[in-house]
mmCIF file as Biopython writes it, N, C-alpha, C and O atoms, coordinates in Angstrom:
data_model
#
loop_
_atom_site.group_PDB
_atom_site.id
_atom_site.type_symbol
_atom_site.label_atom_id
_atom_site.label_alt_id
_atom_site.label_comp_id
_atom_site.label_asym_id
_atom_site.label_entity_id
_atom_site.label_seq_id
_atom_site.pdbx_PDB_ins_code
_atom_site.Cartn_x
_atom_site.Cartn_y
_atom_site.Cartn_z
_atom_site.occupancy
_atom_site.B_iso_or_equiv
_atom_site.auth_seq_id
_atom_site.auth_asym_id
_atom_site.pdbx_PDB_model_num
ATOM 1   N N  . MET A ? 1  ? -25.417 36.069 -11.021 1.0 0.0 1  A 1 
ATOM 2   C CA . MET A ? 1  ? -24.872 34.938 -10.278 1.0 0.0 1  A 1 
ATOM 3   C C  . MET A ? 1  ? -24.050 34.026 -11.194 1.0 0.0 1  A 1 
ATOM 4   O O  . MET A ? 1  ? -22.999 33.518 -10.803 1.0 0.0 1  A 1 
ATOM 5   N N  . GLU A ? 2  ? -24.545 33.830 -12.408 1.0 0.0 2  A 1 
ATOM 6   C CA . GLU A ? 2  ? -23.834 32.957 -13.339 1.0 0.0 2  A 1 
ATOM 7   C C  . GLU A ? 2  ? -22.483 33.547 -13.732 1.0 0.0 2  A 1 
ATOM 8   O O  . GLU A ? 2  ? -21.518 32.810 -13.938 1.0 0.0 2  A 1 
ATOM 9   N N  . ILE A ? 3  ? -22.413 34.869 -13.836 1.0 0.0 3  A 1 
ATOM 10  C CA . ILE A ? 3  ? -21.150 35.524 -14.181 1.0 0.0 3  A 1 
ATOM 11  C C  . ILE A ? 3  ? -20.109 35.286 -13.094 1.0 0.0 3  A 1 
ATOM 12  O O  . ILE A ? 3  ? -18.942 35.029 -13.391 1.0 0.0 3  A 1 
ATOM 13  N N  . ILE A ? 4  ? -20.526 35.369 -11.853 1.0 0.0 4  A 1 
ATOM 14  C CA . ILE A ? 4  ? -19.610 35.119 -10.733 1.0 0.0 4  A 1 
ATOM 15  C C  . ILE A ? 4  ? -19.115 33.679 -10.787 1.0 0.0 4  A 1 
ATOM 16  O O  . ILE A ? 4  ? -17.927 33.416 -10.602 1.0 0.0 4  A 1 
ATOM 17  N N  . GLN A ? 5  ? -20.029 32.751 -11.040 1.0 0.0 5  A 1 
ATOM 18  C CA . GLN A ? 5  ? -19.646 31.341 -11.117 1.0 0.0 5  A 1 
ATOM 19  C C  . GLN A ? 5  ? -18.703 31.111 -12.298 1.0 0.0 5  A 1 
ATOM 20  O O  . GLN A ? 5  ? -17.760 30.328 -12.188 1.0 0.0 5  A 1 
ATOM 21  N N  . ASP A ? 6  ? -18.947 31.783 -13.425 1.0 0.0 6  A 1 
ATOM 22  C CA . ASP A ? 6  ? -18.051 31.657 -14.575 1.0 0.0 6  A 1 
ATOM 23  C C  . ASP A ? 6  ? -16.656 32.176 -14.242 1.0 0.0 6  A 1 
ATOM 24  O O  . ASP A ? 6  ? -15.659 31.582 -14.652 1.0 0.0 6  A 1 
ATOM 25  N N  . LEU A ? 7  ? -16.580 33.280 -13.504 1.0 0.0 7  A 1 
ATOM 26  C CA . LEU A ? 7  ? -15.285 33.822 -13.099 1.0 0.0 7  A 1 
ATOM 27  C C  . LEU A ? 7  ? -14.564 32.875 -12.139 1.0 0.0 7  A 1 
ATOM 28  O O  . LEU A ? 7  ? -13.357 32.659 -12.255 1.0 0.0 7  A 1 
ATOM 29  N N  . GLU A ? 8  ? -15.311 32.321 -11.200 1.0 0.0 8  A 1 
ATOM 30  C CA . GLU A ? 8  ? -14.722 31.365 -10.262 1.0 0.0 8  A 1 
ATOM 31  C C  . GLU A ? 8  ? -14.212 30.140 -11.009 1.0 0.0 8  A 1 
ATOM 32  O O  . GLU A ? 8  ? -13.111 29.658 -10.744 1.0 0.0 8  A 1 
ATOM 33  N N  . TRP A ? 9  ? -15.017 29.636 -11.945 1.0 0.0 9  A 1 
ATOM 34  C CA . TRP A ? 9  ? -14.619 28.486 -12.760 1.0 0.0 9  A 1 
ATOM 35  C C  . TRP A ? 9  ? -13.326 28.808 -13.512 1.0 0.0 9  A 1 
ATOM 36  O O  . TRP A ? 9  ? -12.390 28.008 -13.526 1.0 0.0 9  A 1 
ATOM 37  N N  . SER A ? 10 ? -13.286 29.971 -14.128 1.0 0.0 10 A 1 
ATOM 38  C CA . SER A ? 10 ? -12.126 30.381 -14.907 1.0 0.0 10 A 1 
ATOM 39  C C  . SER A ? 10 ? -10.878 30.457 -14.029 1.0 0.0 10 A 1 
ATOM 40  O O  . SER A ? 10 ? -9.813  29.971 -14.409 1.0 0.0 10 A 1 
ATOM 41  N N  . ASN A ? 11 ? -11.015 31.060 -12.869 1.0 0.0 11 A 1 
ATOM 42  C CA . ASN A ? 11 ? -9.875  31.172 -11.946 1.0 0.0 11 A 1 
ATOM 43  C C  . ASN A ? 11 ? -9.417  29.806 -11.457 1.0 0.0 11 A 1 
ATOM 44  O O  . ASN A ? 11 ? -8.220  29.517 -11.436 1.0 0.0 11 A 1 
ATOM 45  N N  . ASP A ? 12 ? -10.371 28.965 -11.062 1.0 0.0 12 A 1 
ATOM 46  C CA . ASP A ? 12 ? -10.013 27.619 -10.600 1.0 0.0 12 A 1 
ATOM 47  C C  . ASP A ? 12 ? -9.334  26.828 -11.711 1.0 0.0 12 A 1 
ATOM 48  O O  . ASP A ? 12 ? -8.363  26.110 -11.469 1.0 0.0 12 A 1 
ATOM 49  N N  . TRP A ? 13 ? -9.851  26.965 -12.933 1.0 0.0 13 A 1 
ATOM 50  C CA . TRP A ? 13 ? -9.282  26.205 -14.046 1.0 0.0 13 A 1 
ATOM 51  C C  . TRP A ? 13 ? -7.861  26.675 -14.351 1.0 0.0 13 A 1 
ATOM 52  O O  . TRP A ? 13 ? -6.999  25.858 -14.675 1.0 0.0 13 A 1 
ATOM 53  N N  . LYS A ? 14 ? -7.606  27.975 -14.253 1.0 0.0 14 A 1 
ATOM 54  C CA . LYS A ? 14 ? -6.258  28.508 -14.464 1.0 0.0 14 A 1 
ATOM 55  C C  . LYS A ? 14 ? -5.292  27.919 -13.440 1.0 0.0 14 A 1 
ATOM 56  O O  . LYS A ? 14 ? -4.155  27.584 -13.774 1.0 0.0 14 A 1 
ATOM 57  N N  . VAL A ? 15 ? -5.737  27.795 -12.214 1.0 0.0 15 A 1 
ATOM 58  C CA . VAL A ? 15 ? -4.888  27.226 -11.161 1.0 0.0 15 A 1 
ATOM 59  C C  . VAL A ? 15 ? -4.590  25.761 -11.469 1.0 0.0 15 A 1 
ATOM 60  O O  . VAL A ? 15 ? -3.454  25.314 -11.310 1.0 0.0 15 A 1 
ATOM 61  N N  . ILE A ? 16 ? -5.590  25.019 -11.903 1.0 0.0 16 A 1 
ATOM 62  C CA . ILE A ? 16 ? -5.376  23.607 -12.253 1.0 0.0 16 A 1 
ATOM 63  C C  . ILE A ? 16 ? -4.340  23.503 -13.372 1.0 0.0 16 A 1 
ATOM 64  O O  . ILE A ? 16 ? -3.436  22.671 -13.308 1.0 0.0 16 A 1 
ATOM 65  N N  . VAL A ? 17 ? -4.469  24.333 -14.377 1.0 0.0 17 A 1 
ATOM 66  C CA . VAL A ? 17 ? -3.510  24.327 -15.491 1.0 0.0 17 A 1 
ATOM 67  C C  . VAL A ? 17 ? -2.106  24.649 -14.982 1.0 0.0 17 A 1 
ATOM 68  O O  . VAL A ? 17 ? -1.137  24.007 -15.389 1.0 0.0 17 A 1 
ATOM 69  N N  . GLU A ? 18 ? -1.990  25.631 -14.101 1.0 0.0 18 A 1 
ATOM 70  C CA . GLU A ? 18 ? -0.690  25.983 -13.523 1.0 0.0 18 A 1 
ATOM 71  C C  . GLU A ? 18 ? -0.098  24.822 -12.728 1.0 0.0 18 A 1 
ATOM 72  O O  . GLU A ? 18 ? 1.111   24.596 -12.761 1.0 0.0 18 A 1 
ATOM 73  N N  . ILE A ? 19 ? -0.937  24.100 -12.025 1.0 0.0 19 A 1 
ATOM 74  C CA . ILE A ? 19 ? -0.460  22.943 -11.259 1.0 0.0 19 A 1 
ATOM 75  C C  . ILE A ? 19 ? 0.124   21.899 -12.197 1.0 0.0 19 A 1 
ATOM 76  O O  . ILE A ? 19 ? 1.211   21.379 -11.944 1.0 0.0 19 A 1 
ATOM 77  N N  . PHE A ? 20 ? -0.591  21.583 -13.287 1.0 0.0 20 A 1 
ATOM 78  C CA . PHE A ? 20 ? -0.072  20.607 -14.240 1.0 0.0 20 A 1 
ATOM 79  C C  . PHE A ? 20 ? 1.220   21.104 -14.900 1.0 0.0 20 A 1 
ATOM 80  O O  . PHE A ? 20 ? 2.140   20.318 -15.127 1.0 0.0 20 A 1 
ATOM 81  N N  . GLU A ? 21 ? 1.292   22.379 -15.203 1.0 0.0 21 A 1 
ATOM 82  C CA . GLU A ? 21 ? 2.520   22.932 -15.782 1.0 0.0 21 A 1 
ATOM 83  C C  . GLU A ? 21 ? 3.677   22.844 -14.795 1.0 0.0 21 A 1 
ATOM 84  O O  . GLU A ? 21 ? 4.810   22.560 -15.184 1.0 0.0 21 A 1 
ATOM 85  N N  . THR A ? 22 ? 3.397   23.083 -13.531 1.0 0.0 22 A 1 
ATOM 86  C CA . THR A ? 22 ? 4.431   22.983 -12.503 1.0 0.0 22 A 1 
ATOM 87  C C  . THR A ? 22 ? 4.917   21.545 -12.349 1.0 0.0 22 A 1 
ATOM 88  O O  . THR A ? 22 ? 6.113   21.308 -12.177 1.0 0.0 22 A 1 
ATOM 89  N N  . ILE A ? 23 ? 4.013   20.606 -12.410 1.0 0.0 23 A 1 
ATOM 90  C CA . ILE A ? 23 ? 4.404   19.192 -12.351 1.0 0.0 23 A 1 
ATOM 91  C C  . ILE A ? 23 ? 5.296   18.850 -13.538 1.0 0.0 23 A 1 
ATOM 92  O O  . ILE A ? 23 ? 6.300   18.154 -13.380 1.0 0.0 23 A 1 
ATOM 93  N N  . ASP A ? 24 ? 4.936   19.334 -14.729 1.0 0.0 24 A 1 
ATOM 94  C CA . ASP A ? 24 ? 5.770   19.098 -15.914 1.0 0.0 24 A 1 
ATOM 95  C C  . ASP A ? 24 ? 7.152   19.702 -15.742 1.0 0.0 24 A 1 
ATOM 96  O O  . ASP A ? 24 ? 8.155   19.083 -16.100 1.0 0.0 24 A 1 
ATOM 97  N N  . LEU A ? 25 ? 7.207   20.912 -15.195 1.0 0.0 25 A 1 
ATOM 98  C CA . LEU A ? 25 ? 8.490   21.559 -14.954 1.0 0.0 25 A 1 
ATOM 99  C C  . LEU A ? 25 ? 9.326   20.755 -13.950 1.0 0.0 25 A 1 
ATOM 100 O O  . LEU A ? 25 ? 10.513  20.514 -14.169 1.0 0.0 25 A 1 
ATOM 101 N N  . LEU A ? 26 ? 8.703   20.354 -12.870 1.0 0.0 26 A 1 
ATOM 102 C CA . LEU A ? 26 ? 9.401   19.554 -11.862 1.0 0.0 26 A 1 
ATOM 103 C C  . LEU A ? 26 ? 9.932   18.258 -12.474 1.0 0.0 26 A 1 
ATOM 104 O O  . LEU A ? 26 ? 11.063  17.855 -12.201 1.0 0.0 26 A 1 
ATOM 105 N N  . ASN A ? 27 ? 9.130   17.625 -13.283 1.0 0.0 27 A 1 
ATOM 106 C CA . ASN A ? 27 ? 9.541   16.387 -13.943 1.0 0.0 27 A 1 
ATOM 107 C C  . ASN A ? 27 ? 10.757  16.629 -14.840 1.0 0.0 27 A 1 
ATOM 108 O O  . ASN A ? 27 ? 11.692  15.828 -14.842 1.0 0.0 27 A 1 
ATOM 109 N N  . SER A ? 28 ? 10.749  17.706 -15.587 1.0 0.0 28 A 1 
ATOM 110 C CA . SER A ? 28 ? 11.889  18.003 -16.464 1.0 0.0 28 A 1 
ATOM 111 C C  . SER A ? 28 ? 13.142  18.334 -15.645 1.0 0.0 28 A 1 
ATOM 112 O O  . SER A ? 28 ? 14.253  17.990 -16.048 1.0 0.0 28 A 1 
ATOM 113 N N  . LEU A ? 29 ? 12.968  18.992 -14.510 1.0 0.0 29 A 1 
ATOM 114 C CA . LEU A ? 29 ? 14.118  19.282 -13.643 1.0 0.0 29 A 1 
ATOM 115 C C  . LEU A ? 29 ? 14.694  18.001 -13.049 1.0 0.0 29 A 1 
ATOM 116 O O  . LEU A ? 29 ? 15.912  17.840 -12.965 1.0 0.0 29 A 1 
ATOM 117 N N  . PHE A ? 30 ? 13.820  17.098 -12.641 1.0 0.0 30 A 1 
ATOM 118 C CA . PHE A ? 30 ? 14.291  15.812 -12.108 1.0 0.0 30 A 1 
ATOM 119 C C  . PHE A ? 30 ? 15.116  15.062 -13.146 1.0 0.0 30 A 1 
ATOM 120 O O  . PHE A ? 30 ? 16.110  14.419 -12.807 1.0 0.0 30 A 1 
ATOM 121 N N  . LYS A ? 31 ? 14.708  15.143 -14.398 1.0 0.0 31 A 1 
ATOM 122 C CA . LYS A ? 31 ? 15.421  14.416 -15.457 1.0 0.0 31 A 1 
ATOM 123 C C  . LYS A ? 31 ? 16.832  14.940 -15.662 1.0 0.0 31 A 1 
ATOM 124 O O  . LYS A ? 31 ? 17.674  14.237 -16.220 1.0 0.0 31 A 1 
ATOM 125 N N  . LYS A ? 32 ? 17.101  16.141 -15.230 1.0 0.0 32 A 1 
ATOM 126 C CA . LYS A ? 32 ? 18.433  16.731 -15.385 1.0 0.0 32 A 1 
ATOM 127 C C  . LYS A ? 32 ? 19.407  16.252 -14.313 1.0 0.0 32 A 1 
ATOM 128 O O  . LYS A ? 32 ? 20.616  16.455 -14.432 1.0 0.0 32 A 1 
ATOM 129 N N  . LEU A ? 33 ? 18.888  15.624 -13.277 1.0 0.0 33 A 1 
ATOM 130 C CA . LEU A ? 33 ? 19.730  15.160 -12.187 1.0 0.0 33 A 1 
ATOM 131 C C  . LEU A ? 33 ? 20.297  13.775 -12.476 1.0 0.0 33 A 1 
ATOM 132 O O  . LEU A ? 33 ? 19.617  12.916 -13.038 1.0 0.0 33 A 1 
ATOM 133 N N  . ASP A ? 34 ? 21.525  13.576 -12.093 1.0 0.0 34 A 1 
ATOM 134 C CA . ASP A ? 34 ? 22.150  12.266 -12.185 1.0 0.0 34 A 1 
ATOM 135 C C  . ASP A ? 34 ? 22.118  11.662 -10.782 1.0 0.0 34 A 1 
ATOM 136 O O  . ASP A ? 34 ? 22.979  11.934 -9.946  1.0 0.0 34 A 1 
ATOM 137 N N  . VAL A ? 35 ? 21.107  10.840 -10.554 1.0 0.0 35 A 1 
ATOM 138 C CA . VAL A ? 35 ? 20.903  10.269 -9.218  1.0 0.0 35 A 1 
ATOM 139 C C  . VAL A ? 35 ? 20.842  8.747  -9.315  1.0 0.0 35 A 1 
ATOM 140 O O  . VAL A ? 35 ? 20.608  8.196  -10.390 1.0 0.0 35 A 1 
ATOM 141 N N  . PRO A ? 36 ? 21.053  8.072  -8.186  1.0 0.0 36 A 1 
ATOM 142 C CA . PRO A ? 36 ? 20.934  6.614  -8.182  1.0 0.0 36 A 1 
ATOM 143 C C  . PRO A ? 36 ? 19.522  6.169  -8.582  1.0 0.0 36 A 1 
ATOM 144 O O  . PRO A ? 36 ? 18.559  6.932  -8.507  1.0 0.0 36 A 1 
ATOM 145 N N  . TYR A ? 37 ? 19.441  4.919  -9.005  1.0 0.0 37 A 1 
ATOM 146 C CA . TYR A ? 37 ? 18.186  4.356  -9.510  1.0 0.0 37 A 1 
ATOM 147 C C  . TYR A ? 37 ? 17.041  4.491  -8.508  1.0 0.0 37 A 1 
ATOM 148 O O  . TYR A ? 37 ? 15.923  4.825  -8.899  1.0 0.0 37 A 1 
ATOM 149 N N  . LEU A ? 38 ? 17.300  4.238  -7.223  1.0 0.0 38 A 1 
ATOM 150 C CA . LEU A ? 38 ? 16.230  4.328  -6.221  1.0 0.0 38 A 1 
ATOM 151 C C  . LEU A ? 38 ? 15.717  5.757  -6.079  1.0 0.0 38 A 1 
ATOM 152 O O  . LEU A ? 38 ? 14.520  5.964  -5.882  1.0 0.0 38 A 1 
ATOM 153 N N  . ARG A ? 39 ? 16.592  6.730  -6.176  1.0 0.0 39 A 1 
ATOM 154 C CA . ARG A ? 39 ? 16.160  8.139  -6.139  1.0 0.0 39 A 1 
ATOM 155 C C  . ARG A ? 39 ? 15.296  8.446  -7.360  1.0 0.0 39 A 1 
ATOM 156 O O  . ARG A ? 39 ? 14.281  9.135  -7.263  1.0 0.0 39 A 1 
ATOM 157 N N  . GLU A ? 40 ? 15.715  7.925  -8.504  1.0 0.0 40 A 1 
ATOM 158 C CA . GLU A ? 40 ? 14.954  8.133  -9.728  1.0 0.0 40 A 1 
ATOM 159 C C  . GLU A ? 40 ? 13.539  7.557  -9.591  1.0 0.0 40 A 1 
ATOM 160 O O  . GLU A ? 40 ? 12.561  8.171  -10.018 1.0 0.0 40 A 1 
ATOM 161 N N  . LEU A ? 41 ? 13.451  6.380  -8.994  1.0 0.0 41 A 1 
ATOM 162 C CA . LEU A ? 41 ? 12.132  5.774  -8.760  1.0 0.0 41 A 1 
ATOM 163 C C  . LEU A ? 41 ? 11.299  6.619  -7.800  1.0 0.0 41 A 1 
ATOM 164 O O  . LEU A ? 41 ? 10.096  6.785  -8.003  1.0 0.0 41 A 1 
ATOM 165 N N  . GLN A ? 42 ? 11.926  7.146  -6.767  1.0 0.0 42 A 1 
ATOM 166 C CA . GLN A ? 42 ? 11.215  8.009  -5.822  1.0 0.0 42 A 1 
ATOM 167 C C  . GLN A ? 42 ? 10.692  9.261  -6.522  1.0 0.0 42 A 1 
ATOM 168 O O  . GLN A ? 42 ? 9.573   9.704  -6.262  1.0 0.0 42 A 1 
ATOM 169 N N  . GLN A ? 43 ? 11.497  9.822  -7.402  1.0 0.0 43 A 1 
ATOM 170 C CA . GLN A ? 43 ? 11.069  10.998 -8.140  1.0 0.0 43 A 1 
ATOM 171 C C  . GLN A ? 43 ? 9.874   10.670 -9.037  1.0 0.0 43 A 1 
ATOM 172 O O  . GLN A ? 43 ? 8.921   11.444 -9.124  1.0 0.0 43 A 1 
ATOM 173 N N  . LYS A ? 44 ? 9.937   9.521  -9.698  1.0 0.0 44 A 1 
ATOM 174 C CA . LYS A ? 44 ? 8.826   9.113  -10.560 1.0 0.0 44 A 1 
ATOM 175 C C  . LYS A ? 44 ? 7.558   8.886  -9.748  1.0 0.0 44 A 1 
ATOM 176 O O  . LYS A ? 44 ? 6.463   9.249  -10.178 1.0 0.0 44 A 1 
ATOM 177 N N  . MET A ? 45 ? 7.712   8.285  -8.575  1.0 0.0 45 A 1 
ATOM 178 C CA . MET A ? 45 ? 6.554   8.068  -7.700  1.0 0.0 45 A 1 
ATOM 179 C C  . MET A ? 45 ? 5.975   9.400  -7.238  1.0 0.0 45 A 1 
ATOM 180 O O  . MET A ? 45 ? 4.757   9.562  -7.179  1.0 0.0 45 A 1 
ATOM 181 N N  . LEU A ? 46 ? 6.836   10.343 -6.915  1.0 0.0 46 A 1 
ATOM 182 C CA . LEU A ? 46 ? 6.382   11.664 -6.501  1.0 0.0 46 A 1 
ATOM 183 C C  . LEU A ? 46 ? 5.584   12.336 -7.622  1.0 0.0 46 A 1 
ATOM 184 O O  . LEU A ? 46 ? 4.508   12.886 -7.383  1.0 0.0 46 A 1 
ATOM 185 N N  . ILE A ? 47 ? 6.115   12.288 -8.836  1.0 0.0 47 A 1 
ATOM 186 C CA . ILE A ? 47 ? 5.423   12.884 -9.982  1.0 0.0 47 A 1 
ATOM 187 C C  . ILE A ? 47 ? 4.075   12.199 -10.190 1.0 0.0 47 A 1 
ATOM 188 O O  . ILE A ? 47 ? 3.068   12.873 -10.407 1.0 0.0 47 A 1 
ATOM 189 N N  . LEU A ? 48 ? 4.046   10.884 -10.128 1.0 0.0 48 A 1 
ATOM 190 C CA . LEU A ? 48 ? 2.786   10.157 -10.304 1.0 0.0 48 A 1 
ATOM 191 C C  . LEU A ? 48 ? 1.763   10.540 -9.242  1.0 0.0 48 A 1 
ATOM 192 O O  . LEU A ? 48 ? 0.584   10.721 -9.546  1.0 0.0 48 A 1 
ATOM 193 N N  . ASN A ? 49 ? 2.209   10.664 -8.009  1.0 0.0 49 A 1 
ATOM 194 C CA . ASN A ? 49 ? 1.295   11.053 -6.929  1.0 0.0 49 A 1 
ATOM 195 C C  . ASN A ? 49 ? 0.806   12.487 -7.092  1.0 0.0 49 A 1 
ATOM 196 O O  . ASN A ? 49 ? -0.357  12.783 -6.822  1.0 0.0 49 A 1 
ATOM 197 N N  . LEU A ? 50 ? 1.683   13.367 -7.529  1.0 0.0 50 A 1 
ATOM 198 C CA . LEU A ? 50 ? 1.271   14.749 -7.789  1.0 0.0 50 A 1 
ATOM 199 C C  . LEU A ? 50 ? 0.258   14.809 -8.933  1.0 0.0 50 A 1 
ATOM 200 O O  . LEU A ? 50 ? -0.731  15.538 -8.860  1.0 0.0 50 A 1 
ATOM 201 N N  . GLU A ? 51 ? 0.515   14.034 -9.990  1.0 0.0 51 A 1 
ATOM 202 C CA . GLU A ? 51 ? -0.427  13.992 -11.111 1.0 0.0 51 A 1 
ATOM 203 C C  . GLU A ? 51 ? -1.773  13.426 -10.672 1.0 0.0 51 A 1 
ATOM 204 O O  . GLU A ? 51 ? -2.828  13.936 -11.050 1.0 0.0 51 A 1 
ATOM 205 N N  . LYS A ? 52 ? -1.724  12.378 -9.878  1.0 0.0 52 A 1 
ATOM 206 C CA . LYS A ? 52 ? -2.963  11.774 -9.384  1.0 0.0 52 A 1 
ATOM 207 C C  . LYS A ? 52 ? -3.761  12.798 -8.564  1.0 0.0 52 A 1 
ATOM 208 O O  . LYS A ? 52 ? -4.978  12.909 -8.716  1.0 0.0 52 A 1 
ATOM 209 N N  . TYR A ? 53 ? -3.079  13.529 -7.710  1.0 0.0 53 A 1 
ATOM 210 C CA . TYR A ? 53 ? -3.747  14.541 -6.905  1.0 0.0 53 A 1 
ATOM 211 C C  . TYR A ? 53 ? -4.302  15.658 -7.779  1.0 0.0 53 A 1 
ATOM 212 O O  . TYR A ? 53 ? -5.420  16.125 -7.563  1.0 0.0 53 A 1 
ATOM 213 N N  . ALA A ? 54 ? -3.517  16.085 -8.767  1.0 0.0 54 A 1 
ATOM 214 C CA . ALA A ? 54 ? -3.976  17.147 -9.676  1.0 0.0 54 A 1 
ATOM 215 C C  . ALA A ? 54 ? -5.205  16.687 -10.461 1.0 0.0 54 A 1 
ATOM 216 O O  . ALA A ? 54 ? -6.137  17.467 -10.654 1.0 0.0 54 A 1 
ATOM 217 N N  . TRP A ? 55 ? -5.219  15.444 -10.912 1.0 0.0 55 A 1 
ATOM 218 C CA . TRP A ? 55 ? -6.403  14.926 -11.616 1.0 0.0 55 A 1 
ATOM 219 C C  . TRP A ? 55 ? -7.612  14.915 -10.697 1.0 0.0 55 A 1 
ATOM 220 O O  . TRP A ? 55 ? -8.722  15.224 -11.129 1.0 0.0 55 A 1 
ATOM 221 N N  . SER A ? 56 ? -7.405  14.559 -9.427  1.0 0.0 56 A 1 
ATOM 222 C CA . SER A ? 56 ? -8.536  14.561 -8.495  1.0 0.0 56 A 1 
ATOM 223 C C  . SER A ? 56 ? -9.039  15.988 -8.258  1.0 0.0 56 A 1 
ATOM 224 O O  . SER A ? 56 ? -10.244 16.207 -8.131  1.0 0.0 56 A 1 
ATOM 225 N N  . LEU A ? 57 ? -8.127  16.953 -8.199  1.0 0.0 57 A 1 
ATOM 226 C CA . LEU A ? 57 ? -8.535  18.361 -8.084  1.0 0.0 57 A 1 
ATOM 227 C C  . LEU A ? 57 ? -9.315  18.797 -9.320  1.0 0.0 57 A 1 
ATOM 228 O O  . LEU A ? 57 ? -10.334 19.481 -9.222  1.0 0.0 57 A 1 
ATOM 229 N N  . GLN A ? 58 ? -8.822  18.392 -10.472 1.0 0.0 58 A 1 
ATOM 230 C CA . GLN A ? 58 ? -9.512  18.737 -11.714 1.0 0.0 58 A 1 
ATOM 231 C C  . GLN A ? 58 ? -10.929 18.169 -11.714 1.0 0.0 58 A 1 
ATOM 232 O O  . GLN A ? 58 ? -11.881 18.862 -12.074 1.0 0.0 58 A 1 
ATOM 233 N N  . ASN A ? 59 ? -11.064 16.919 -11.315 1.0 0.0 59 A 1 
ATOM 234 C CA . ASN A ? 59 ? -12.395 16.301 -11.256 1.0 0.0 59 A 1 
ATOM 235 C C  . ASN A ? 59 ? -13.290 17.016 -10.247 1.0 0.0 59 A 1 
ATOM 236 O O  . ASN A ? 59 ? -14.486 17.191 -10.481 1.0 0.0 59 A 1 
ATOM 237 N N  . TYR A ? 60 ? -12.706 17.424 -9.129  1.0 0.0 60 A 1 
ATOM 238 C CA . TYR A ? 60 ? -13.468 18.165 -8.124  1.0 0.0 60 A 1 
ATOM 239 C C  . TYR A ? 60 ? -13.991 19.476 -8.709  1.0 0.0 60 A 1 
ATOM 240 O O  . TYR A ? 60 ? -15.153 19.831 -8.516  1.0 0.0 60 A 1 
ATOM 241 N N  . ILE A ? 61 ? -13.126 20.189 -9.424  1.0 0.0 61 A 1 
ATOM 242 C CA . ILE A ? 61 ? -13.520 21.464 -10.033 1.0 0.0 61 A 1 
ATOM 243 C C  . ILE A ? 61 ? -14.626 21.238 -11.066 1.0 0.0 61 A 1 
ATOM 244 O O  . ILE A ? 61 ? -15.584 22.008 -11.134 1.0 0.0 61 A 1 
ATOM 245 N N  . ILE A ? 62 ? -14.490 20.201 -11.852 1.0 0.0 62 A 1 
ATOM 246 C CA . ILE A ? 62 ? -15.515 19.905 -12.865 1.0 0.0 62 A 1 
ATOM 247 C C  . ILE A ? 62 ? -16.844 19.615 -12.186 1.0 0.0 62 A 1 
ATOM 248 O O  . ILE A ? 62 ? -17.882 20.125 -12.606 1.0 0.0 62 A 1 
ATOM 249 N N  . GLU A ? 63 ? -16.815 18.795 -11.134 1.0 0.0 63 A 1 
ATOM 250 C CA . GLU A ? 63 ? -18.045 18.458 -10.419 1.0 0.0 63 A 1 
ATOM 251 C C  . GLU A ? 63 ? -18.639 19.697 -9.702  1.0 0.0 63 A 1 
ATOM 252 O O  . GLU A ? 63 ? -19.855 19.885 -9.658  1.0 0.0 63 A 1 
ATOM 253 N N  . LYS A ? 64 ? -17.762 20.507 -9.161  1.0 0.0 64 A 1 
ATOM 254 C CA . LYS A ? 64 ? -18.198 21.696 -8.403  1.0 0.0 64 A 1 
ATOM 255 C C  . LYS A ? 64 ? -19.031 22.638 -9.280  1.0 0.0 64 A 1 
ATOM 256 O O  . LYS A ? 64 ? -19.996 23.241 -8.809  1.0 0.0 64 A 1 
ATOM 257 N N  . TYR A ? 65 ? -18.654 22.757 -10.547 1.0 0.0 65 A 1 
ATOM 258 C CA . TYR A ? 65 ? -19.337 23.715 -11.407 1.0 0.0 65 A 1 
ATOM 259 C C  . TYR A ? 65 ? -20.298 23.059 -12.404 1.0 0.0 65 A 1 
ATOM 260 O O  . TYR A ? 65 ? -20.801 23.717 -13.315 1.0 0.0 65 A 1 
ATOM 261 N N  . SER A ? 66 ? -20.542 21.783 -12.229 1.0 0.0 66 A 1 
ATOM 262 C CA . SER A ? 66 ? -21.494 21.097 -13.124 1.0 0.0 66 A 1 
ATOM 263 C C  . SER A ? 66 ? -22.925 21.389 -12.742 1.0 0.0 66 A 1 
ATOM 264 O O  . SER A ? 66 ? -23.850 20.895 -13.387 1.0 0.0 66 A 1 
#
């Protein structure tokens, strides 16, 4: 049973890492755009909200397997 839980933990953790990497990629792509200031703020807010959600997912995964 513990082996199955370890595999699930490993898979979930890989997904969390991929999510953070995707957010980083999206952030770097946004920086390449020449957009008005309000669009830039919207992009920053989007990244912050995505990061906040990813952190909450990470905390959920940690709690799930504790």
